[in-house]
C-alpha positions as CSV (number, residue, x, y, z in Angstrom):
1,M,-17.1,-71.6,47.8
2,I,-18.5,-69.7,44.7
3,S,-21.8,-71.0,43.6
4,N,-22.7,-68.5,40.8
5,P,-21.7,-70.1,37.4
6,I,-21.0,-66.7,35.8
7,I,-18.4,-65.8,38.5
8,K,-16.9,-69.4,38.3
9,R,-16.4,-68.9,34.6
10,Y,-14.3,-65.8,34.9
11,I,-12.8,-65.9,38.4
12,N,-9.5,-67.7,37.5
13,M,-8.9,-65.7,34.2
14,P,-6.4,-62.9,34.2
15,L,-8.0,-59.4,34.1
16,S,-6.6,-58.6,30.6
17,K,-8.3,-61.7,29.2
18,V,-11.7,-60.9,30.8
19,E,-11.5,-57.3,29.5
20,G,-10.5,-58.6,26.1
21,L,-13.6,-60.9,26.0
22,A,-15.8,-58.0,27.1
23,E,-14.5,-55.8,24.4
24,K,-14.8,-58.5,21.8
25,S,-18.4,-59.2,22.8
26,C,-19.2,-55.5,22.9
27,L,-17.9,-55.1,19.3
28,A,-19.7,-58.2,18.1
29,S,-22.9,-56.8,19.7
30,L,-22.5,-53.4,18.0
31,K,-21.9,-55.1,14.6
32,E,-25.0,-57.2,14.9
33,R,-27.1,-54.2,16.1
34,R,-25.8,-52.1,13.2
35,K,-26.9,-54.9,10.8
36,F,-30.3,-55.0,12.5
37,I,-30.8,-51.2,12.1
38,E,-29.6,-51.3,8.5
39,I,-32.2,-54.0,7.7
40,L,-34.9,-52.0,9.4
41,F,-33.8,-48.9,7.4
42,F,-34.1,-51.1,4.2
43,F,-37.7,-52.0,5.3
44,Q,-38.5,-48.4,6.0
45,Q,-37.3,-47.2,2.6
46,T,-38.8,-50.1,0.5
47,K,-41.9,-50.9,2.5
48,R,-41.1,-54.5,1.8
49,Y,-42.3,-55.6,5.3
50,T,-45.8,-55.2,3.9
51,Q,-45.3,-58.4,1.8
52,N,-45.8,-60.3,5.1
53,K,-49.6,-60.6,5.1
54,K,-49.7,-60.1,8.8
55,Y,-48.2,-56.6,8.4
56,A,-49.7,-55.6,5.1
57,T,-51.7,-52.7,6.5
58,Y,-49.2,-51.7,9.2
59,T,-47.2,-48.5,9.2
60,F,-43.5,-48.9,9.7
61,S,-43.8,-47.6,13.2
62,Q,-46.5,-50.2,14.0
63,Y,-44.4,-52.9,12.3
64,I,-41.3,-52.4,14.3
65,R,-43.2,-52.0,17.6
66,D,-45.2,-55.3,17.0
67,R,-42.5,-57.4,15.4
68,Y,-39.3,-56.2,17.3
69,N,-40.8,-54.4,20.3
70,L,-38.9,-51.3,19.2
71,K,-40.2,-47.8,19.6
72,M,-39.9,-45.5,16.6
73,S,-38.0,-42.9,18.6
74,D,-35.4,-45.5,19.6
75,Y,-35.2,-46.7,16.0
76,R,-34.6,-43.1,14.9
77,E,-31.8,-42.5,17.4
78,E,-30.0,-45.7,16.4
79,K,-30.6,-45.1,12.7
80,T,-29.0,-41.7,13.0
81,A,-26.1,-43.2,14.9
82,F,-25.4,-46.2,12.6
83,I,-26.4,-44.7,9.2
84,E,-25.1,-41.1,9.6
85,F,-22.2,-41.6,11.9
86,P,-21.2,-45.3,11.6
87,D,-17.6,-45.0,12.6
88,V,-18.4,-43.0,15.7
89,A,-21.3,-45.4,16.6
90,M,-19.0,-48.4,16.3
91,K,-16.2,-46.9,18.4
92,W,-18.2,-45.0,21.1
93,G,-21.7,-46.6,20.8
94,P,-25.0,-45.3,19.5
95,G,-25.9,-43.9,22.9
96,F,-22.9,-41.6,22.7
97,V,-24.0,-40.3,19.3
98,S,-27.5,-39.6,20.7
99,R,-26.1,-37.8,23.7
100,V,-23.9,-35.5,21.7
101,R,-26.7,-34.7,19.2
102,H,-29.1,-33.9,22.1
103,R,-26.5,-31.7,23.9
104,C,-24.9,-30.0,20.9
105,G,-27.6,-30.1,18.2
106,A,-27.5,-31.9,14.9
107,I,-25.2,-29.4,13.1
108,N,-22.6,-29.2,15.9
109,A,-22.6,-32.9,16.5
110,R,-20.6,-33.4,13.3
111,K,-18.0,-30.8,14.5
112,V,-17.7,-32.6,17.8
113,F,-17.1,-35.9,16.1
114,D,-14.5,-34.4,13.7
115,E,-12.7,-32.8,16.6
116,I,-12.7,-36.0,18.6
117,K,-11.4,-37.9,15.6
118,D,-8.6,-35.3,15.1
119,K,-7.6,-35.5,18.8
120,D,-7.8,-39.3,18.7
121,T,-5.3,-39.6,15.8
122,S,-2.9,-37.0,17.3
123,L,-2.7,-38.7,20.7
124,Q,-1.0,-42.0,20.9
125,G,-3.2,-43.5,23.5
126,G,-6.4,-42.1,22.1
127,V,-8.8,-39.6,23.6
128,C,-9.8,-40.1,27.2
129,S,-13.4,-39.5,28.3
130,A,-12.5,-36.3,30.2
131,K,-11.1,-34.7,27.0
132,V,-14.2,-35.9,25.1
133,E,-16.4,-34.2,27.7
134,T,-14.4,-31.0,27.3
135,I,-14.9,-31.0,23.6
136,I,-18.7,-31.7,24.0
137,D,-19.0,-28.9,26.6
138,K,-17.3,-26.5,24.3
139,H,-19.8,-27.1,21.5
140,V,-22.8,-27.2,23.9
141,K,-22.1,-23.5,24.8
142,I,-21.9,-22.6,21.1
143,Y,-25.1,-24.3,20.3
144,T,-27.0,-22.9,23.3
145,S,-26.0,-19.3,22.6
146,A,-26.6,-19.6,18.8
147,A,-30.0,-21.2,19.4
148,A,-31.0,-18.6,21.9
149,T,-30.2,-15.8,19.5
150,A,-32.1,-17.5,16.6
151,D,-35.0,-18.2,18.8
152,S,-35.4,-14.7,20.0
153,V,-35.3,-13.3,16.5
154,S,-37.7,-15.8,15.0
155,L,-40.2,-15.9,18.0
156,G,-42.1,-12.8,16.7
157,N,-42.3,-14.4,13.2
158,Q,-43.6,-17.7,14.7
159,V,-46.3,-15.9,16.6
160,E,-47.5,-14.1,13.5
161,I,-47.5,-17.3,11.5
162,L,-49.5,-19.1,14.2
163,K,-52.1,-16.2,14.3
164,K,-52.4,-16.4,10.5
165,N,-52.9,-20.2,10.7
166,L,-55.5,-19.8,13.4
167,R,-57.5,-17.3,11.3
168,E,-57.4,-19.7,8.3
169,K,-58.5,-22.6,10.5
170,E,-61.4,-20.6,11.9
171,L,-62.5,-19.7,8.4
172,Q,-62.3,-23.4,7.4
173,I,-64.4,-24.3,10.4
174,S,-67.1,-21.7,9.5
175,K,-67.2,-23.0,5.9
176,L,-67.5,-26.6,7.1
177,K,-70.4,-25.6,9.5
178,A,-72.2,-23.9,6.5
179,T,-71.7,-27.1,4.4
180,I,-73.1,-29.3,7.2
181,K,-76.1,-27.1,7.6
182,K,-76.7,-27.2,3.9
183,I,-76.4,-31.0,3.7
184,R,-78.8,-31.4,6.7
185,G,-81.3,-29.2,4.9
186,E,-81.0,-31.3,1.8
187,N,-81.4,-34.5,3.8
188,R,-84.7,-33.2,5.4
189,L,-85.9,-32.3,1.9
190,L,-85.1,-35.7,0.6
191,K,-86.8,-37.4,3.5
192,S,-90.0,-35.4,3.1
193,V,-90.0,-36.1,-0.7
194,S,-89.5,-39.8,-0.1
195,K,-92.4,-39.9,2.5
196,K,-94.7,-38.2,0.0
197,A,-93.7,-40.6,-2.7
198,A,-94.3,-43.6,-0.5
């Protein structure tokens, strides 16, 4: 005897019908999530959420955290997926877009998606996940070697820039200390003058 109502609901249905329902629900969920992210993107660009008095002084990050319990980093990932790569996000999901971007970099991600799309149209049954992984792995290696070369060349430049910035900040700090000392001296002078006047 099956007591769980969820299992009862689907136990007598053919597998193809249950899978069809799952795919339909998944697609509907993705469409609604895309609409939600598009609305948040609208709010981010227009700052219209500040018309709500409760959120008038909030930053966008604070707004989405308080109102929708959504971290800014999660919003950025989904925004990138649904705004920049809507077709890929709708077919493979926003998590897939994020994974490819993290593994291959932002520039190579587009190449990966284009290659998957080309393979998908050339194969009658579509691309299987093993072939997708092969495409991703191919571009990960390209990204890693190119990034390593660029990093080693620019590392020396970055160190010099950081040293220069440090010297500038130290100079700023010494100027601020001198200004503080001058203001304290002026305050003492004002206090002594006001005591004499009183």
